[in-house]
C-alpha positions as CSV (number, residue, x, y, z in Angstrom):
1,X,3.4,-16.6,44.7
2,X,3.2,-17.6,48.1
3,X,2.5,-15.4,51.1
4,X,6.3,-15.6,52.4
5,X,9.4,-15.4,50.3
6,X,11.1,-18.3,49.3
7,X,14.1,-19.2,47.8
8,X,15.2,-22.0,46.2
9,X,18.1,-23.5,44.0
10,X,18.4,-25.5,41.2
11,X,21.5,-27.5,40.8
12,X,23.4,-27.4,37.1
13,X,23.1,-30.9,37.2
14,X,19.2,-31.0,37.5
15,X,19.0,-28.3,34.3
16,X,21.4,-30.7,32.8
17,X,19.2,-33.5,33.2
18,X,16.5,-31.4,31.8
19,X,18.1,-31.2,27.8
20,X,18.7,-34.7,28.1
21,X,15.0,-36.3,28.6
22,X,15.8,-37.5,32.3
23,X,14.2,-37.6,35.1
24,X,13.1,-34.3,37.0
25,X,14.0,-33.0,40.5
26,X,11.6,-31.4,41.9
27,X,13.7,-27.5,42.0
28,X,13.0,-28.0,38.2
29,X,9.6,-28.4,38.7
30,X,9.2,-26.0,41.1
31,X,10.9,-22.6,38.9
32,X,8.4,-24.3,36.1
33,X,5.5,-23.8,38.2
34,X,6.5,-19.9,39.2
35,X,7.1,-19.4,35.4
36,X,3.3,-20.1,34.7
37,X,2.0,-18.7,37.6
38,X,3.3,-15.3,36.2
39,X,1.7,-16.2,33.1
40,X,-0.1,-12.8,31.7
41,X,-3.9,-13.1,32.5
42,X,-3.4,-16.1,34.5
43,X,-6.5,-16.9,36.9
44,X,-4.1,-19.9,38.8
45,X,-2.3,-20.0,41.7
46,X,0.1,-23.1,42.6
47,X,1.3,-25.0,45.8
48,X,4.9,-25.4,46.5
49,X,5.9,-28.8,45.6
50,X,8.0,-28.9,48.5
51,X,5.3,-28.3,50.6
52,X,2.9,-30.7,49.3
53,X,4.4,-34.1,48.4
54,X,3.8,-37.3,49.3
55,X,6.4,-37.8,51.9
56,X,5.2,-34.6,53.6
57,X,1.5,-35.6,53.6
58,X,3.0,-38.6,55.3
59,X,5.5,-37.1,57.8
60,X,3.6,-33.8,58.7
61,X,0.0,-33.5,57.7
62,X,-0.8,-30.2,59.7
63,X,2.3,-28.5,57.6
64,X,1.0,-29.5,54.6
65,X,-3.1,-28.5,55.6
66,X,-1.2,-25.4,56.8
67,X,0.4,-24.4,53.4
68,X,-3.0,-24.9,51.6
69,X,-5.0,-22.7,53.7
70,X,-2.3,-19.9,53.4
71,X,-2.2,-20.3,49.9
72,X,-5.8,-20.2,49.6
73,X,-6.6,-17.3,51.7
74,X,-3.2,-15.5,49.7
75,X,-4.9,-16.0,46.5
76,X,-8.9,-15.6,47.3
77,X,-8.8,-13.9,43.9
78,X,-7.4,-16.9,41.6
79,X,-10.3,-19.6,40.2
80,X,-7.9,-22.4,40.0
81,X,-5.1,-23.5,42.5
82,X,-2.5,-26.2,40.8
83,X,-1.0,-28.7,42.8
84,X,2.4,-29.9,41.0
85,X,2.1,-33.5,43.5
86,X,4.9,-36.0,43.6
87,X,4.2,-39.6,45.4
88,X,5.3,-42.7,44.9
89,X,8.2,-41.5,42.4
90,X,5.9,-40.3,39.8
91,X,4.9,-36.4,39.4
92,X,1.0,-35.6,38.2
93,X,-0.9,-32.4,38.5
94,X,-4.0,-31.9,40.7
95,X,-6.3,-29.2,40.0
96,X,-8.7,-27.7,42.4
97,X,-11.4,-25.2,41.5
98,X,-13.1,-24.3,45.3
99,X,-16.3,-22.1,43.6
100,X,-17.5,-25.1,42.3
101,X,-15.8,-27.5,45.0
102,X,-14.3,-29.5,42.0
103,X,-11.1,-31.0,42.2
104,X,-9.1,-33.1,38.8
105,X,-6.4,-35.2,38.7
106,X,-4.3,-35.1,35.3
107,X,-2.4,-38.3,35.7
108,X,0.0,-39.2,32.8
109,X,-0.2,-42.9,34.1
110,X,-3.9,-43.2,35.1
111,X,-4.8,-46.7,34.9
112,X,-7.3,-48.0,37.3
113,X,-6.6,-44.5,39.9
114,X,-9.0,-42.7,42.0
115,X,-8.4,-39.5,44.3
116,X,-7.8,-42.4,47.0
117,X,-4.7,-43.4,45.1
118,X,-3.1,-39.7,46.3
119,X,-2.1,-39.3,50.1
120,X,-3.0,-35.6,49.8
121,X,-6.4,-36.0,48.9
122,X,-7.5,-36.9,52.3
123,X,-5.7,-33.4,53.5
124,X,-7.7,-31.5,50.6
125,X,-10.8,-31.1,52.7
126,X,-9.0,-29.2,55.6
127,X,-6.9,-27.2,53.7
128,X,-9.7,-25.9,51.4
129,X,-12.5,-26.0,54.6
130,X,-14.9,-28.1,52.0
131,X,-15.7,-31.1,50.4
132,X,-14.8,-31.6,46.8
133,X,-16.1,-33.7,43.5
134,X,-13.2,-35.8,42.2
135,X,-12.9,-36.4,38.6
136,X,-9.9,-38.4,37.1
137,X,-9.2,-36.8,33.4
138,X,-8.6,-38.6,30.3
139,X,-5.5,-36.6,29.8
140,X,-2.1,-37.6,27.3
141,X,-0.2,-40.4,28.9
142,X,3.6,-41.3,29.3
143,X,5.1,-43.5,27.0
144,X,7.5,-45.2,29.4
145,X,8.2,-44.6,33.4
146,X,10.7,-42.0,33.2
147,X,8.8,-39.0,31.3
148,X,6.2,-37.6,34.3
149,X,8.1,-34.6,35.2
150,X,7.8,-33.6,31.4
151,X,4.3,-34.5,31.6
152,X,3.5,-32.6,34.5
153,X,5.0,-29.3,32.8
154,X,3.3,-30.6,29.6
155,X,-0.2,-30.4,31.5
156,X,0.5,-27.3,33.8
157,X,1.8,-25.3,30.4
158,X,-1.8,-26.3,28.7
159,X,-3.7,-25.4,31.1
160,X,-2.4,-22.1,31.9
161,X,-2.1,-20.8,28.6
162,X,-5.5,-22.2,27.0
163,X,-7.7,-24.6,29.3
164,X,-7.8,-22.3,32.2
165,X,-9.8,-19.6,30.0
166,X,-12.6,-22.2,29.1
167,X,-12.2,-25.3,30.8
168,X,-15.7,-27.0,30.0
169,X,-14.9,-27.0,26.5
170,X,-11.6,-27.3,26.0
171,X,-10.2,-29.7,29.0
172,X,-8.1,-32.8,27.7
173,X,-10.1,-35.7,26.8
174,X,-7.2,-38.1,25.3
175,X,-5.6,-40.9,26.3
176,X,-3.1,-40.7,23.5
177,X,0.8,-41.4,24.6
178,X,2.8,-38.8,24.4
179,X,6.3,-39.4,21.8
180,X,9.9,-38.6,22.8
181,X,9.9,-36.0,19.5
182,X,6.9,-34.3,21.4
183,X,8.6,-33.8,24.7
184,X,11.7,-32.3,23.0
185,X,9.7,-30.1,21.2
186,X,7.5,-28.8,24.5
187,X,11.3,-28.3,26.2
188,X,12.7,-26.6,23.1
189,X,9.2,-24.3,22.9
190,X,9.3,-23.2,26.5
191,X,13.1,-22.9,27.0
192,X,13.6,-19.5,25.6
193,X,10.9,-17.8,27.7
194,X,11.2,-20.0,30.6
195,X,15.5,-19.4,31.0
196,X,14.1,-15.3,30.6
197,X,11.8,-15.4,33.5
198,X,13.5,-17.6,35.6
199,X,17.1,-16.4,35.3
200,X,17.0,-13.2,33.8
201,X,19.1,-14.4,31.0
202,X,18.8,-12.9,27.2
203,X,19.0,-15.7,24.7
C-alpha cells in the first residue's frame, strides 16, 4: 500500500467506539482505508491519514509533500488517489485523478467550502507536480457533529465498490442527510468482512 511497510495499532477502546457510534480515531479510519485498498479490481491508492492530516500540513509540509510523491510514484498504475483527511476536528475525503488533473472534495459538512478551506490543497501541486481543478461534490451530509468518521468510511466504500468504475455517471449528487440507522446498517454490513481482512479472524 505504501513504499515502505508500516504498522499501526488499533486500541480496543477505539474499536468499542466504532460499535457504539462515537467519534472514530485515526487508527480505525486507517485500517478501513487499508481494507478498501485490497478490494478486488480497485483502481485506487490511498494516502496515509497519519501523514497528511491538517496538523502535519502545518507542522511539516515538506514531509506531507514527500509522502504524496512517494505514494504517487509507487502506484503509477492506479487511476485514483484517495486521501482520508482530518483537520479542524472533522474527517473528509479528497479524491485525485492525476490523468485528468481533477480533484474532488467529498465533505459531509460542505456548506460554503472550497479547496481553500483545506490546508492540504496548497501542498497537492507540489506532491503531484501538477495543478488540479477542484470540485466540491454534492454528497451525503451528516445529521450531527460526531458522524464524520462514519461518513468518510461510507464515501470511501461507495467509491471503491461502485463509483470508481463509472465516475461520471455514478458519482454522488445529493445533499441528503444520512440517518443514524443508515450508519448503523453500514457498520453491520462492513464489519464481518473488515474484521476478517484486518485481523484475520473468522466470524
